[in-house]
N, C-alpha and C positions, 0 to 999 in steps of 0.2 A: 237242523234246528227245529225243536219241537214248539208248536204253537201254545201260547199261554191262554189263560182265560180272557186276558184283556184283548188280546189280539183276534179272539174269535168273536168278540162283540162287535160285530160289523156295523158300519154307519151308512146304512141305505135307508131309503124312505119306508119301504115295506119290510115287514118282519114276520117270521114264523116262529112263535114261541113255543119252546119245548122244555119240559122240566127235565133236569138232567138225570136224576136218580142214579147217581154213580155210586158205586160201592168200592171200598178199599180192598175188598177181598179179591185174591187172585183166583183163577180157574184151578180146580182141583186137578192134581195130577201135572201140573205144568212146571217146567224149570223156575227158579227163582228169578224173577224179572225186576228186582228192586234195585239193581246196580245202575239203572238209568231212568230218568224221568220218562213216563210213557206218553207216546203221542196222543193227543186228544184228551187228556186228562184235564177237565175243566174244574176238578175240586169236588169232593163228596158232597152230595146234596145240594150242589149249586143249581140255581135256576138262571137260564141264559136266554137272551134273544139271539137266534142265529138268523141275521137279516139276509135278505135277498135282493138283487137289483129291481128297482121298480119297473113293473111291466103291468099293463092293463090286458094282456092277452090271455085267452082262455085255450085250454087243449081241446083237441077234437072231441065231440060228443060221441062219435061212432068209431068202431074199429077202422083203421086206415092210416094212410100217411098224412103228415101235416107239418107245419113249422112253428118254431117257438124260438124267440130270440131274446138275448139279454145283451146289454152294452158290454163291449170288450170281447166278445166271443164271435168268431166268424161263421161257425157251423149253426144252422138252425133246423136241419131236417130231423125230424122225429117220425116215429110210428107207434101207434097205440093200440091196444087190444081192450075193448071195453064190452063187458058182458051186457046182455039185453035179456030182460029188463035190469037196469041198474040196481044193484042192491043198496040199501041204506048203508052209509059210512063204509064203503068197501076199503080193504086194504091196497096197498100199492106195491107193485113189483117194478124196480128200475132194472132194466136189462142191458148190459153192455156187451157190444160186439167185439170179435177177435181183430187182430191186426189186419188192416186193409179191407175190412168188411164194412158193411152197411147196417142201418137200424133193422131192415128187414131180416138180415141174417141172424140178429139177437133175438128176434121174435121166432123165427123157424127153429133155432137150435133146440128149444125146449118147448116147441108146439105151444106157444103162449096164447094163441087166438083161442085154441080149443080149451086150454086149461083155464084161461081167464072165464070162459062161460061155465065151465064144470065147477070151477072153485069160488067163482064170484069176487075176483080181485081186477084192479085195473092195472095193465102193464104198459110201461113207457119205456121206449128204446130211443135213445138220443144218438147222435153221430158224434164220432170223436173229432176233436178239433185240430190235431196235428196231423196233417195229410200229406205233407211234402217230403217226409223222410228226413226232415232236419230238425232234430230236438236233442235235448241233452240225454246222457245215458240215464237209465233207470233200471229197476230191479229185472225188467224183461228184455231189454234191448241195449245194445251198444250204442254210442252216440251215432247220429245220423243213419239210424237203421231205416230201411226201406219200408214204405207202407204207412198207413194211418195208426195212430195209437193214442191212448188216454194220458193226461197229465199225471204222472206218479213221482215226478221229481221235486214238485213245490209242495211242501207239507202244510203250507199256511192257507187256511180257508179263505182268508181275505184277499189272496193274490192268485189262488189256483182257479182258473176260469172253469174248469171241469166241475171242482167242488161247488162253486158259486151256482153253476148250472143245475146241478142236482137240487140245490136248495130251492132253486126258483121253480123247477118242476114239481117239487113237493107242494110248494105254496099254491102253484097253479091248479094241482090236482085236488087240494081242499077247496078251492074256489069253484072249479068246474064240476067235480063229481061229489062235493062234500066227503072227501076221503077220510079215512080214520088215520091221522098222521102219527099215532102211536104204533101203527103196524105197518112200518115202510121196511121193505126187503130189497137187497140188491142181488143180482144174479149175473153170472158171465161165464164164457168159454174162453180158454187160451188168454190172449192179453185182456180180454173182458173178465176173465176169472181174476186175474191179479187185480184189476181195477175193483171188482166187487169186494175184495178184502181191503184194499186201499180206502176206499169210501168208508166202509163200515168201521174201520179203526180210525179214520180221520174225523167222522161225525158219529161218535159212539152213543150219544144222547139222542140222536135222530133215527139211527138205523137199528131196527130191532133184531134183525138176522140177515145173513147172507148165504148165498150158494155159490160155489165155484167149482168148475171142472176143468182139469187140465192146466192148472195154474199152481197156485200156492204162494210161498214167499221164501226168502232166504237171507243169509248173513254175508258179511264181507268175506268171511272165511270159506264161503260155499256159493261163489257167484252162479247166476243161471247161465253159464256158457256150456256149449255141448259140441259134440263132434270134433273135428280137427283142432279147434281152438280152445278145447276143454281144459287142457293142462292137467289132466289127470282128475280133475274135479267132477266130471260128469258121471252119473249113473247111467250106464247104457241100459236098453230095454232088456227086460227079463223075459224068458220063456213062460214062466209061471206054471201054476198048477192048471187043471182042467177049465174049460170054459164055465163061466158063471161062479168060480170058487173065489171067495174073498180072501186077499192077503192082508196081513198085519204089516204095519210099519216095523214092528220089532222083528219080523222074519226078514224083512228088506234090509234092515240095519245089519242083520247077521249074515247076509249074503256073502259069499265068496266067489261066485261064478254067475254073473260078474260080481266084483267086489265093490260093495257100498263104501264110498270115499269117507274116511274118518272125519275129514273137516265138515261133512255134511250130517253128522250125528249131533243132536242138539245137546248142549251142556250148559250149565249155569253162566258160564263165562263166554259162551258163543250164542249171543242172543240174536233174535231178528233184527235185521235192519229197522229203522223207522219206516212206517209207523209200527211201534211194538204194540202188544196188547194192552189196551187202555184201562182205566180204572173199571169202567163197565166193559166188559168183553161181549161184543155182539155174539148171538148163537150163530154157528156156522155148520152148513153141510158141505163136506169136501169130497170130490169124486176124482178118480183118476184111472187111467190104465197103465199097468207097469210096463206094457209093451210100447208106450209112448216114445217115440224116437225124436220129438221135436221139443217138448218140455218134459223134462225129467220128473218122475214120480218122487224124486228126492225132495222137490220144493213142497209138494203136498204133505209129505210126512214131517218136515220140519214144521210147517205152519200147524198140522193137526197135533203135534207133541206140545208146541207152545201153547195152544189154546186149551189143552186139556179137556175137562169134562163139558166145556162150553161148545165143543163140536163133535160131530160124529162123522166118520169117514168110510167111504167104501172104494177099496182098491182091488181091481181085478185085472188079470192078464187079457181076458176078453169076456164078453157076455155071450151067452148061449145063442144069440141070434148071428153071431159072427163079428159084431162090432168090436173093434180093437184100435190101437194105436193112438194117434192125436185126434180123437172124435169124442163126441158127446154120447154118454151112455143113454140108452133109450128110457130108462127109468129114472134118470137124474133129476128131473123136476118133481116127479111124485115123491121121491125119497126126500128132497129137500123141502117140499112143501109140508110134508107130514112132520118134519122135524121142527121147523120154526114157525108154522103158520099162526100157532096161538100165542106165540110169544110177543111181548110188547117192549118198547124202549125204556120200560122201567123195570123189566125182569133182570 
């Protein structure tokens, strides 16, 4: 069920006002996505109040661990990376950890403490709220999957506590750091990569751009199952060309050894699951290793093709330093930041 504009106008005491700046234009080179209403489409040119739970809390003033609570959400642990001296109106990067990980893992995945100092942004890494292995099935997990994960099964920002938490963190960053709320970016690896796109697509007038590595998205015809339970739908790891050589999704679609599953090749009738690309498509940097045997590169190819010109994608079998498989590429953040750092939520 896709949230409407009325459902996105949350009724809490404090609010973060953001100009929607939506455009009806679809991304260049993407499949025709007009067959179903897009998630997060709040109407072209609309101006909305994305409200957040009332809180008087501020975020930590310096790099390190802290807590931040909102009503209805059990987890409050966060970690922040704050440049010193603090620039005027710094942009915000919200980093999501992978399954079973902690906020510190999201910071270390992309060396955000060093990069925050180098590039002058504030990074905030929250802790996933679902930690008992009991949650509905979503795009990344079967029902009752083990380990912590982010809420990607509830599309409504009024009831999805992780989306409400993101909005609260942005509002607190504005209060604490006088952050630039037109330049908010999400970032993640593995389950955090899926969450990075989910948040960007669910809050398209808030998130200017997103980065994801070893994630992507999928459709009902191409579920994110792999291994023995793949039912022939998995795209198993490729050997790929030499280390450091970029592969295209087109070449992977054409692969016969292993054969790319036809149900995972994007078509106008085989659309992304919700959230689909919204009216304003956030800019995205997508990274993946084709040698990944945990999360198939198929999911990143599907998302990349659906986003068209609003995304740039780097797929390699391995990097020259030997990193391969289900890992973050060493140059991931630098490439992502270069791609979306000057974008705003009205671009």
